[in-house]
Structure formats: structure tokens, C-alpha cells
C-alpha positions as MATLAB code, in Angstrom:
seq = 'XXXXXXXXXXXXXXXXXXXXXXXXXXXXXXXXXXXXXXXXXXXXXXXXXXXXXXXXXXXXXXXXXXXXXXXXXXXXXXXXXXXXXXXXXXXXXXXXXXXXXXXXXXXXXXX';
ca = [
       9.254  -13.239   -3.317;
       9.113  -12.557   -7.033;
      10.955   -9.808   -8.880;
       7.893   -7.618   -9.531;
       7.014   -7.565   -5.832;
      10.617   -6.698   -4.921;
      10.588   -3.885   -7.464;
       7.206   -2.640   -6.198;
       8.460   -2.589   -2.601;
      11.483   -0.540   -3.622;
       9.290    1.958   -5.434;
       6.841    2.147   -2.506;
       9.658    2.764   -0.033;
      11.062    5.490   -2.290;
       7.619    7.160   -2.391;
       7.268    6.449   -6.096;
       3.698    5.363   -5.517;
       2.380    5.691   -9.055;
       5.218    3.576  -10.476;
       4.724    1.091   -7.625;
       1.076    0.776   -8.594;
       1.990    0.099  -12.228;
       4.572   -2.576  -11.371;
       2.359   -4.369   -8.859;
      -0.624   -4.207  -11.182;
       1.422   -6.177  -13.701;
       1.915   -8.926  -11.092;
      -1.704   -8.666   -9.892;
      -3.163   -9.115  -13.383;
      -1.523  -12.530  -13.763;
      -2.693  -13.820  -10.358;
      -5.781  -15.955   -9.774;
      -5.378  -17.193   -6.177;
      -5.338  -15.592   -2.724;
      -2.153  -13.708   -3.598;
      -4.248  -11.551   -5.917;
      -5.994   -9.811   -2.979;
      -2.681   -9.401   -1.158;
      -1.194   -7.580   -4.144;
      -4.369   -5.572   -4.524;
      -4.102   -4.431   -0.894;
      -0.633   -3.017   -1.491;
      -1.784   -1.446   -4.763;
      -4.623    0.321   -2.918;
      -2.136    1.681   -0.374;
       0.215    2.891   -3.114;
      -2.665    4.600   -4.943;
      -3.869    6.121   -1.668;
      -0.470    7.612   -0.956;
      -0.224    8.820   -4.544;
      -3.490   10.699   -3.941;
      -1.901   12.198   -0.804;
       0.994   13.464   -2.892;
      -1.482   14.965   -5.366;
      -3.442   16.700   -2.573;
      -6.568   14.586   -3.031;
      -7.527   13.618    0.538;
     -10.867   12.030   -0.399;
      -9.254    9.763   -2.987;
      -6.489    8.954   -0.507;
      -8.961    8.125    2.249;
     -11.006    5.781    0.040;
      -7.990    3.891   -1.299;
      -6.276    3.595    2.080;
      -9.452    2.203    3.667;
      -9.738   -0.410    0.899;
      -6.091   -1.372    1.247;
      -6.217   -1.642    5.023;
      -9.321   -3.801    4.899;
      -7.728   -6.257    2.453;
      -4.303   -6.216    4.101;
      -5.759   -7.301    7.462;
      -6.410  -10.767    6.027;
      -2.657  -11.279    5.646;
      -1.432  -10.636    9.216;
       1.115  -10.851   10.656;
       3.391  -11.552    7.656;
       2.886  -12.393    4.010;
       5.629  -13.139    1.513;
       8.161  -11.900    4.037;
       6.425   -8.534    4.472;
       5.544   -7.337    7.961;
       1.903   -6.702    7.076;
       0.891   -5.909   10.632;
       3.448   -3.096   10.847;
       2.456   -1.753    7.426;
      -1.181   -1.746    8.548;
      -0.383    0.027   11.815;
       1.765    2.701   10.131;
      -0.845    3.235    7.418;
      -3.520    3.764   10.077;
      -1.418    6.597   11.511;
      -1.103    8.167    8.058;
      -4.831    7.704    7.398;
      -5.679    9.475   10.645;
      -3.556   12.408    9.494;
      -5.351   12.451    6.122;
      -8.739   12.383    7.822;
      -7.857   15.275   10.135;
      -6.412   17.369    7.319;
      -2.871   17.101    8.630;
       0.062   16.648    6.278;
       1.444   13.122    6.564;
       4.526   13.350    8.752;
       6.036   10.063    7.558;
       4.895    7.693    4.855;
       4.908    4.034    5.853;
       7.621    1.732    4.603;
       7.242   -1.890    3.609;
       9.506   -3.903    5.898;
      10.713   -7.308    4.774;
];
């Protein structure tokens, strides 16, 4: 796991979703292979949760759907990340967004 991904995970887990997006975008920009979509999936989730923090449920819903769709291609683990668990926990959060409920717990990225 490279340093940018480690840094992005730390930011994600600390709910610093905008900063996470910026760090992971730096790694994503340099990628050309399958890892590019993996990073993009996490970026979509970070942006989706940032929209939740900013009280933009429609933006959150769109980004979380994109991230979940892309993340599913990397089950059950990718680069040491439990992608299946992240997907499952994000689905719970997405359901809360879609029903207008405040997210009770943001997912964590487990390594």
C-alpha cells in the first residue's frame, strides 16, 4: 500500500472527506491500470460523505451510488482493504441518506 493511500485512509476514517478526496485524487491521476477505478471508488465515497456533511443528500446519493458500483469489482479485499465491509457499511449509510435520516455512523476503511 502506497503512502498516498495510507494518508487517504487516515483522512477518511477521521471524517476529513474533502481532504481524503484531494489526497486520493493525487494518486488516482497518476494511475493508468485497474487500480485507477479502485481509487476512484473510494474517492466517490469520500465525496459522497462530504456531501452528507454539507447537507446535500442528492449529491451524496449520486456519489455513493457511483462509489458502491465501482467498489463491488474489488471484493472481498483490495490492497489490504476490506472492500466488502466498506461496501456493506456504506449501503447502510446510503439507506439513511435516501430516507432522510441523519447518518448514525460513517463507515471506516478497515485494513
